[in-house]
N, C-alpha and C positions, 0 to 999 in steps of 0.2 A: 529778244523775246523767243526767237526760235531755239536759241542755245538753252534757254531755261526749260523749255519742253525736252530737248535733247538729253541735257543732264538728269531731268527726272526719270527718264527712261533707261538711263545707264549708270544711275548712281549705285554706291554701294549697298544702299538700302532697298534696291529694287525687288527683292523677293521677300522682304518683311511685311507681314500682315499690315494692310492699309489701316485697319482699325488701331493697330497700335501706334502708327505714326500719327493718326489723327488725334489719339487720346494724349500723346505726348505733347503735341502742339496746344491743345487745350489746356492741359495742366499748366504749361508754361505761361499761356496768356493769362489764365485766370488768377494764378499767384502773383504774376507781376501787376495786375490791375488792383487785385484785392488788397495786397499788402502795401503797395505804394512806397517801398522801402529802396533805397539806393542799393543796399546790400543784395536784395532779391534781383533787382534790374541787372546789376553787374553780374550775378551769377548765372542768371538765364542767358545773358548775351554772350558770355564766355562759353557756357555749355553748348549752346546751340552753334556757336561758330567752330568750336572744336569739333563737334560731331560732323558738321558739314565739310571742313577742310580735311580732317584725317579719315573718318569712317566712310563719308559719302563721296570723297575724293574730288571735291568742287575746288577748281584752280583758285588760289588766294586772289590773284589780280581780278578775276571775274566777280568774286564775291564781294571784293572791295568796291568794285563799280556798283554794284547792286546797292550796298549800303550807302554810297554817296548820292544816290537818287533821291532819298527822302531826306538826307542829311541837310541838305541846303534849305529845304522847306522847314525842317525842325528847327534850324539855327535861326531862321527869321522869326519864326513863332515863339522861340524861347526868349529871343530878345525882346519881343513885345511883351512877355511876361515878366522879364526882369525890370523893364521900365515901370516906375511908379511915381506919383506926384505926392509932395508934402509942402506944407506951408512955409518951412523954414529951410529944409534940406540938411539939416544938422546930422541927421543918422544916415545919410546916403554916403556910399563910398565914393561916388562920381555923380555929380549934379550940374544941371545948367539951369541959370536963372533966366526964366522967360517973362520977368517982370511981376506978374500977379501970382506965379507959383514956380516951385522947384521941380524939375523932372530929372530923375535920376535912378541910380542902382543901389539898393541897399544890400546888407549881407542876406537878409531873409529872402528877398525877391531873387538874389542871384542863386541862392541854395534851392529855391522853389523852381527856378528855370532849368538848372542843372538836373534836378531829379525828375522834371518832365521830360527832358531830352533823353536822359538814360531810360526811363520807363518806354518811352516811344520806339527808341532803338531796339530795346529787348523784345518788344512786341513785334516790331518788323522782322527781327531776326527769327523769331518763333515762327511767323507766317512763311519766311523764306525756307526754313526748314521743310515745311509741308510742301512747298511749291517745288522746291528742287529735289526733293526725294519721292513724291507720290505724283504719277501721270493721272490725267484727268480720268482715264479709262478705269483706274483703280478706285478714284473717288466715286465715279458712277456706279461701280460694282457694289460699293459700301452703301451707298445711298439706296440701291435696290434692296439689300439685306436689311436695312432698317426700315423698310416699307414706305419710303417717299414716293408720292404719286409718280407715275412714270411720265406725265406731262411736264413736272417741273424738272425731272431729269432730262428730257429731250430739250427743253428751252435752254437749259443751262448748256448742254452739249452743242447745241446749234450755235448759241452766243460764243462759246469758246472757239468754235471753229471758224466762225465768221470774223472774230478778232483777228486771227492769223490770216485769214483771208485779206482783210483790209491792210494789215501790216505788209504782206508780201506785193500787194498790188501798188501800194504807196512807195514802196522800195523801188520797185521796176520803173514807175514813171519817174521817181526823183533821179534814178541812175541815168535814164535816157536823156532828162533834161540837162543834167550836169555834164554829160558827155558833149553836149552841143553849147557849152558855156552858158546855160540858162541862169546860173548863179554868180556870174563874173562881176556884177555890179548890184547896187541896191535896187535900181530900177528894174534891171532884169530879175532880180530875186523876187520882188513883189509880183511882177508879171507871171513868172514861173508858177509862184505859190498859188495863184488864182487859177491859172491853168491845171495845176495838179489838183486842186480840190474839186474842180468841176469834172475833170477826167475820172477822178477817183469815184465819184458816185456812179457815172455812167458804167465804168468797167465793172466796179463791184457789183452793181445791180445785175449786169449781164453774166458774171460769173456765179452769182447766187442762183440765178435761173438755170444755169447749167447744172450746178450742183444738185437743184431740186429735181431736175429731170434725170440725172444720173442715179439719185436714190429711187425715183419712181420705177426706173428701168430694172432695179434690183427688188422690185416688188415691197417698197416702203409703204407701211401702213399707219405710220404715225408713232412707231417704236422702233427704236434702233436694237437690233439683236446681233450678238457677237459671241464668240465661243468665250465662256467664263473661266477665268484662272482659278486654281484651287491654292488656297493659302492656309498655312498651318499656324496655329496660335502657339506662341513661344512662352512657356512659363518663365524662361530667364528674362525676356524682354519685359514681362508684366513685373517681375521682381525688381528689375533696375528701374522701371517707372515709378514703382511704389517707394523705392529708397530715394530716388530723386526728389519725390513729393515730399517725403519727411525732412530730407536735407533743406530744401528750399523753405518749408514752414519754420524749421529751426533757425535758419538765417534771418527770416523775417521777423521772429520773435526776439532774437538776441541782439542783431545790429539794427541801428536807425536807418 
């Protein structure tokens, strides 16, 4: 998680206008969901992956690990979609007789499951593009520019900060427990896990109080104020996004 934030702050798209990156992500998401075509999903998946690996300079191994996180969930979900029941099982590629009904996988259900998995991976890859190229500070700047209420931005910023605080605190507790063989057996592991959860609440609550006191000492009045970056709108980027949009629309209309 900390690496994701580091890559967002040091990617090859760091100086690109955040509005252009958000627009690119939204276009990819919208076209992937709207067309529901395998050709569009594959094109979006390849396009975002190439941009992240070559232009943003994200390590391939790290990006593959990120894609594997939702892949296992999508695999189980797609398997559930692929399974269907039929009275005879004659149209199934693979079926099991349960006595009163046949449970199996047909060609249509398999195509549907495969299309759903590709569409989901393309959507996840689009969101990864935004997460790996756009720091939260840029998103906050963009939200202020489009007149989102300051309260919403502050809540999002605090939530984002405390997610990292929880991850850091739990990592420290886990490391301390593991160094004392706290996970050497199943019995010790369950005991250590319970201790970790209890300690995590106490330590996180204490650190959140310290964080709040630190903000108050810096004259915090309910709104974060920071030096704003200046971004230039690139006509070339807008032209590329427009061309990519027409390309994906053409793919969606030509290919199934």
